[in-house]
Legacy VTK file of the C-alpha trace (Angstrom):
# vtk DataFile Version 3.0
C-alpha trace
ASCII
DATASET POLYDATA
POINTS 209 float
141.265 193.922 189.477
140.432 191.720 192.488
141.943 188.488 191.275
144.553 188.481 194.069
143.033 185.508 195.943
143.611 181.819 195.019
140.782 179.147 195.267
140.454 177.746 198.977
143.131 180.177 200.151
142.672 180.608 203.970
142.444 184.373 204.509
142.054 186.679 207.497
141.292 190.358 207.596
143.083 192.531 210.199
141.512 196.046 210.258
143.180 198.968 212.070
139.892 200.751 212.635
141.204 204.194 213.140
143.630 203.997 210.248
140.921 202.663 207.828
138.440 205.379 208.850
141.014 207.986 208.358
141.895 206.691 204.894
138.259 206.352 203.770
137.497 209.839 205.201
140.421 211.352 203.153
138.872 209.889 200.040
135.386 211.184 200.871
133.341 208.100 201.784
132.206 205.926 204.693
132.815 202.240 204.922
129.805 199.910 204.882
131.215 196.997 206.887
128.457 194.526 205.796
129.543 195.160 202.176
133.172 194.811 203.030
132.634 191.446 204.709
130.475 190.146 201.919
133.086 191.165 199.308
135.833 189.248 200.946
133.622 186.270 201.636
132.813 186.021 197.911
136.502 186.479 196.958
138.127 183.838 199.238
137.824 181.348 202.044
137.570 183.902 204.801
138.445 182.492 208.230
138.282 185.602 210.436
137.836 189.375 210.180
139.452 191.243 213.053
138.622 194.840 213.866
140.830 196.834 216.314
139.806 199.992 218.032
140.430 201.779 221.369
137.477 202.975 223.442
137.147 205.951 225.752
135.862 204.173 228.959
134.963 207.093 231.210
132.505 208.843 228.800
128.755 208.484 229.465
128.271 207.636 225.747
130.917 206.647 223.212
129.857 207.293 219.619
132.068 204.217 218.715
129.982 201.825 220.979
127.169 201.319 218.295
129.687 200.309 215.588
131.510 198.096 218.013
128.342 196.281 219.086
127.078 195.890 215.430
130.438 194.508 214.169
130.559 192.087 217.282
127.063 190.697 216.259
127.753 190.668 212.475
130.679 188.435 211.805
133.732 190.501 213.133
136.127 189.592 215.950
136.453 192.629 217.978
139.699 193.650 219.713
139.251 196.575 221.980
141.163 198.245 224.846
140.476 201.427 226.892
142.306 204.637 225.790
144.787 206.202 228.149
144.732 209.878 228.934
148.002 211.720 229.624
149.427 215.307 229.528
152.303 215.977 227.184
155.340 218.138 227.812
153.430 221.209 226.744
150.713 220.597 229.255
148.141 219.598 226.568
145.718 216.771 227.338
146.138 213.843 225.028
144.512 210.488 224.520
146.446 207.404 223.500
144.775 204.476 221.864
147.190 202.612 219.676
146.312 198.993 218.818
149.435 198.056 216.959
150.708 195.495 219.438
147.424 193.685 219.662
147.100 193.542 215.935
150.740 192.336 215.406
150.456 189.495 218.095
147.147 188.250 216.548
148.628 188.227 212.985
151.678 186.243 214.208
149.523 183.850 216.179
147.113 183.189 213.255
149.883 183.006 210.563
150.277 179.222 210.872
146.558 178.875 210.116
146.474 181.163 207.085
147.681 181.383 203.548
146.927 185.076 203.147
146.713 188.124 205.533
144.844 191.215 204.443
146.055 194.194 206.421
143.740 197.283 206.479
146.350 199.866 207.487
149.063 202.218 205.943
151.134 202.392 209.063
154.797 201.841 208.214
155.390 200.366 211.698
153.843 197.180 210.404
156.559 196.639 207.676
158.573 194.284 209.908
155.382 192.414 210.817
154.603 191.925 207.145
158.216 190.615 206.559
157.972 188.226 209.478
154.762 186.683 208.253
156.010 186.373 204.800
158.961 184.258 206.087
156.328 181.908 207.340
155.047 181.362 203.810
152.007 183.677 204.202
151.120 186.229 201.485
150.193 189.751 202.683
147.960 192.225 201.018
147.881 195.772 202.365
144.647 197.906 201.883
145.151 201.686 202.002
145.325 204.602 199.642
147.983 206.576 197.646
145.266 208.753 196.169
144.722 211.069 199.300
146.896 214.139 199.973
149.242 213.126 201.615
149.148 209.391 200.782
147.836 207.234 203.768
150.174 204.334 203.188
153.872 204.328 204.062
156.063 203.575 201.064
158.101 200.977 202.871
154.893 199.097 203.891
153.571 199.176 200.275
156.785 197.860 198.906
157.049 195.015 201.478
153.466 193.780 200.858
152.846 191.065 198.156
149.915 193.019 196.997
148.704 196.545 197.530
144.917 197.078 197.144
143.968 200.735 196.537
141.063 201.674 198.866
139.721 204.115 196.334
139.280 201.253 193.777
137.711 199.114 196.336
135.229 201.894 197.346
132.594 200.940 194.775
132.111 197.638 196.510
132.411 198.666 200.105
131.242 202.341 200.427
128.113 203.237 202.284
125.333 204.027 199.632
123.049 206.971 200.198
119.404 206.924 199.233
120.210 208.324 195.789
122.583 205.475 195.126
125.775 207.447 195.343
128.578 206.547 197.646
128.448 208.988 200.536
130.410 210.621 203.248
128.593 212.124 206.184
125.790 211.434 208.502
123.399 209.350 206.331
120.339 207.587 207.519
121.095 204.373 209.195
119.261 201.123 208.503
119.536 197.601 210.214
121.455 195.897 207.527
124.346 198.266 207.732
126.802 199.169 210.415
125.993 202.591 212.043
126.993 205.499 209.946
129.694 208.045 210.934
130.683 206.565 214.365
134.252 205.619 213.550
135.415 209.072 213.944
136.321 208.758 217.587
138.756 206.013 216.748
140.766 208.450 214.669
140.798 210.900 217.416
142.012 208.261 219.968
144.687 206.840 217.656
147.502 209.002 218.991
151.071 207.778 218.340
LINES 1 210
209 0 1 2 3 4 5 6 7 8 9 10 11 12 13 14 15 16 17 18 19 20 21 22 23 24 25 26 27 28 29 30 31 32 33 34 35 36 37 38 39 40 41 42 43 44 45 46 47 48 49 50 51 52 53 54 55 56 57 58 59 60 61 62 63 64 65 66 67 68 69 70 71 72 73 74 75 76 77 78 79 80 81 82 83 84 85 86 87 88 89 90 91 92 93 94 95 96 97 98 99 100 101 102 103 104 105 106 107 108 109 110 111 112 113 114 115 116 117 118 119 120 121 122 123 124 125 126 127 128 129 130 131 132 133 134 135 136 137 138 139 140 141 142 143 144 145 146 147 148 149 150 151 152 153 154 155 156 157 158 159 160 161 162 163 164 165 166 167 168 169 170 171 172 173 174 175 176 177 178 179 180 181 182 183 184 185 186 187 188 189 190 191 192 193 194 195 196 197 198 199 200 201 202 203 204 205 206 207 208
């Protein structure tokens, strides 16, 4: 089911961290980023793996920081920015940490060096980006899920993509494994070969509109 890549095809991954975490969580598992990277390295000529997330700067300790550091040292290109705090019209404190612009610019800048873009996001705002990259002759695969309730991928994004990769089907290859060998969700024991468990959650909280 993963024969979507051609031999010697130049591929880059663009991972919307908060969106991917939310999609995996909705399916009941955690992402093992070492396994994810290894899978795509085996499938294609992987040029880059970008990971996008916003960080809360003024906290003494951010639960995202161990993940960001691990990814930075283990083959991912990290793109981060500080979140912005604001008060909405109802007087509620909100945190804004959207990375859409950063991701879109990088995809467009990299397009001339690639044959295939793999976008880990279900955000419908990326439909026009996908269309623009396709006009440059680059294929685009979208990784998200329609098996959650509600589905995590926007219908217009799924229709625009050349390929849709169902995250639930990919989970056997990229889910964190617990000691009993089962794919797991939750705060499992960490080990040095795997990205820190359960620290992506803050990204979902920060990814406000």
